N, C-alpha and C positions, 0 to 999 in steps of 0.2 A: 358502534360506528368506528371506533378506533381499530378494533380487530379487523373489520372489513377493509379499512384503508391499508392495513399491513398486508392483508391477504392479496390485495391488488398489486402492491409493491413487490411482494415475493414472487407472484406469478409473472409479472413483467420482467423482473430481473432474472428469474429462472429461464425464461424464454431467450433473453439476450445472452445469457451465459452459455446455453446450449449451442446457440448459433456461433458465438465467438470461440467456444471450446479452448480457452487459453490454457487448460490443463493438458491439452493434446500436444503432440510433438509437431512444431511448425518449422517450415523451412523458408527462410527469407534472407535478407541482408541486414547488416548492421554497420553503422558508422560511429564516429565519436566526436565529442566536443573537445576542442583544444584546451578550453578552460573549464574547470569544474564549477566556477562561479556562475556560469550560464545555467547550470542545473540547480544551483542553490536559490535562484530567483524564479523557480519553476512554478507551474500551475497548481501543484499540490500545496503550495504555501508553507513548506517546511522551513523556508528561509535559510540562513547560513548553516543551521544544524544539519541540513541535508548531506553535506559533504562528510559528516561524521558517521553516517549510517554505513555499516558493512565496510568500514575502512575506506570509504569513498567510492565503493563499487555501486554506482547508481546509474539510472537511465531515464531518458524520456521515452515515451511509448505512444503508439498510434491510438486513435480514439476507441477502437474496439477493446483495447487493453486498459486504457485510462478510465473508460466508463463514467464520464461526467464526474470524476473524482472518486468513485467507489473503488477504482483500481489503485489509488494512491497507497503506497506501502506494500504492494504485492511484490513477491520475490520470484525471479526467473533465473533458471540456469541457462546460460548461453554458451554455445560451443562453435568455434570457427571451423569451417569445413575444409580448410587447406592443410593437408597432413604434413606438408613440408615446413609450414610455419607455425602450426598450432598444436597445442597439447590435446589430449583426448577428453579432458573433463571440462575445459572452459572455466567459467566463473559464475558466481551467483550475484545478481544485481537487484537493487530495490528500485521500484518506480517512484520517481519524485517529480516528474514533469510530463507535459503533453507534447507530442510530436505530430505535426500535421502534414509533413511532406510524404509523398507516395514512394519515394525511392527506397526507403528502408522501414522496417517495423520498429526498430530500436535505435536510439542514439545513446551510446554509452559514454560515461566519463572516460577520459584517456587512461586513467589507472585501471579501470575494468577492462578496457580494450586490450591493453598491454598484457593483462593477466591471462589472456587466452593464448599467448605465445608459448612456444616450447621453452624449457628452461635452459636455453643456450645463450651465451653472451651475445648481445646485439640483436637477438631475435625479436624482442619486443619493439625496438626502434624500427626495424625493418617492417614489422607488421603495421605500425602506425603509418608508414609511408604508403601503404596500400589504400588508406582512406576508407574504403568500403570493402567488406568481405562477405562471402556467403556464410550463413550461420544456421544452426538448428537452435531452437529455444523452446522451453517448456516451463510452465509455472511449477514451483516447488514450495514447500512450507517454509515460512520465515522462522528462524531459530534464534531466539535471544537468550538462550540458556535459562537462568533462574530469574531473569528480569520480568517484572509484571508489566501489563498494559498501563501506560501512563497517560494522564490527561494534562495538557498544557492550557492554561487560561490565557487567552489572547489579550493583547494590550488594550483593545477597545472596550473590554468588558467593564461594566460598572453596575453594581447592585443598586436598586432593584430593576433597572431598566433594560439591561442588555448583558447577555453572557454568551461568549464565543469560546469554543474549546477546539483543541486539535488532539487527535489520538496519536500516541507514539508507541513504538515497540509492540505492535500487534503481531502475535505469533500465528502459527498455523497457516491455513491456506484458504481462508474464507473472507468475505466482505462484511463490514458493518453497514446495514442498510436502514437502521432506525435507532434513535436514542431517545429514551424517556428519562425525565428527572423528577424527583420528589424530595421533600424534606425527609431526613432520616426519621423513621418510625411512622411515616404517613403513607397512606395508600392513594393520595391525591396526585396522580401522575400527570405530567404535561410533556409534550413532545418538543424535540429540537428538530430543526430543518438543516439540511446541508446548505451551507452558505456558498462555499467554493472550495474546490480541491478537497483537502482533508479536514476542513473547518466546518463545524456545526454550530448553530446559533439559535437563540431564542430571545424575544423581547419581553418574556414573562418569567422573571427569575424568582423562584421560591426563596423565602427567607430561611436562615439557619443552615446547618450542615446538610449536604445534599447526597442522595444516593442516586445511582444510575442503573438503567436496564439497557443493554445493548442487544438489538435484534441482529442476528448473524445469519447469513445465508451463503451458500456456494454449492453449485451443482444441484443435487437432489436434497441437500440438507437444509434445515432451518431450525433455529433455536433462539432462546433468550439467555443471555449471560447477565446475572444480577450482581452488581457491586454494591454492597450494603452501606458503604461509607467511602465517598471519593473526595468531596471538597469540604473543608471545615467551614464553620459559620463565618470565619474571618478570612475567607479566601482572597488572594491578591492576584491582580493581573500580572502576567509575565512569569508566574510561578508554574512549576510542574509538580503534579500530585500523583502519587501511586494509587492505582485503583484497587490493589489487593487481589486482582484476578488476572488470569491470562487466557487468551483464546488460542487453543492449540488444535482445534478441529482440522481434520484433513477432508477436503471436499470430495464428494462422490459425484462422478459425472460419467454418463454413458458415452464412450468414445473409442472407436476401434484402434486409434493410434496412440492411446495413452500408454505410459510406461516410462521408465527412467531414460533420461536423455543420453546417458553414457552406455546404454545397451548396444 
């Protein structure tokens, strides 16, 4: 039964990914938040730590990118199309919030918006004055160097009644669409459900040290990443734990306009 449920989830997400094709090159508009704190209280629930990701180069995104929270943590390269004001590479941003207005696909932090400007004194300030600019954007792999996927235990968690976690520093170019947990050394797996944004939760918390299986999908790919020891038996809320693994997969997707944004 569990496998059947996952099959349905993967098929549904596969269909939505193909339709959205966020790994394709898109042309739209982008604006910016004057205060990064607006993004730190975003729908992905990263909280104040959001402004530390990618040196504060973060963004709110439209629902087809946000994907009910599955798109939280996805990375996009964004390039301004005004050659008089903007450099040719743009900047990489991480999705930390949901944006529902139709005027733009992305709302960047002001730091990320300014990073699209040419390296000329005053160019970034003049770019900010534009407010909204034409852009190209495309999903790219997130690169955290040698940092592993981390699991943050949310403050509301309390054994044995409730466990809520948030995934941090997920590399690659795919989404986590399912999480199973079990005591270390056990094959009695139970599943977690997406609570909101990047937060997953369960009200059936196994005792002892916990292992995790992450179901990952993106484009035509699907796989399970097994972390054999994530949380110790005495885990604490508010703490961040190293999963010992990293998801580095590059999604495969059929799209005529896929390619590097700087081509």
